[in-house]
C-alpha positions as CSV (number, residue, x, y, z in Angstrom):
1,M,16.3,18.1,-3.3
2,N,14.6,18.5,0.0
3,N,13.3,15.0,1.1
4,S,11.4,16.4,4.1
5,N,8.6,17.7,1.8
6,R,8.3,14.3,-0.1
7,K,5.0,12.4,0.3
8,S,4.6,8.7,-0.1
9,A,2.2,7.6,-2.8
10,L,1.2,4.4,-4.4
11,F,0.1,4.0,-8.0
12,C,-2.0,1.2,-9.4
13,P,-0.3,-0.1,-12.5
14,S,-3.6,-1.5,-13.8
15,C,-5.9,1.6,-13.7
16,G,-3.6,4.5,-12.7
17,Y,-5.3,5.2,-9.4
18,K,-3.1,7.2,-7.0
19,S,-3.3,7.6,-3.2
20,S,-1.1,8.0,-0.2
21,L,0.2,4.9,1.5
22,G,-2.1,5.5,4.4
23,G,-5.0,6.3,2.0
24,D,-7.9,4.1,1.0
25,W,-6.1,1.1,-0.2
26,K,-7.8,-2.2,0.8
27,M,-5.7,-4.4,3.0
28,S,-6.1,-8.1,3.3
29,S,-3.9,-10.8,4.9
30,A,-3.2,-14.4,4.1
31,S,-1.3,-16.8,6.2
32,D,2.1,-15.3,5.6
33,Q,1.6,-12.0,3.9
34,Y,-0.3,-8.7,3.6
35,Q,-1.7,-7.3,0.4
36,L,-2.7,-3.8,-0.5
37,R,-5.3,-3.7,-3.3
38,C,-6.5,-0.9,-5.4
39,P,-10.0,0.4,-4.2
40,N,-10.8,1.3,-7.8
41,C,-10.1,-2.0,-9.7
42,G,-9.0,-4.5,-7.0
43,S,-5.5,-5.2,-8.4
44,V,-2.8,-6.1,-5.9
45,V,-0.4,-3.1,-5.6
46,V,1.8,-4.3,-2.7
47,T,2.5,-7.7,-1.3
48,Q,4.5,-7.7,2.0
49,S,5.5,-10.7,4.1
50,Q,3.9,-10.7,7.6
51,Y,7.1,-9.9,9.5
52,C,5.3,-6.6,10.2
53,T,2.8,-7.1,13.0
54,E,0.7,-4.0,12.5
55,Y,-0.5,-2.2,9.4
56,S,1.1,1.0,10.8
57,E,4.5,-0.6,10.4
58,I,4.0,-1.0,6.7
59,Q,3.3,2.8,6.5
60,N,6.6,3.7,8.0
């Protein structure tokens, strides 16, 4: 399998929405973490601790 052609994608387990990691997911931050929410239904898809200082670091 050639991994150079692989694309990152997230799937919402609640409604099945699919988009690339850099797509239209809604990002919010709390005191110690970031959350990516589904733009379709609002469910939290990713929770990441705030050791990343920029959203672009989450994408890499």
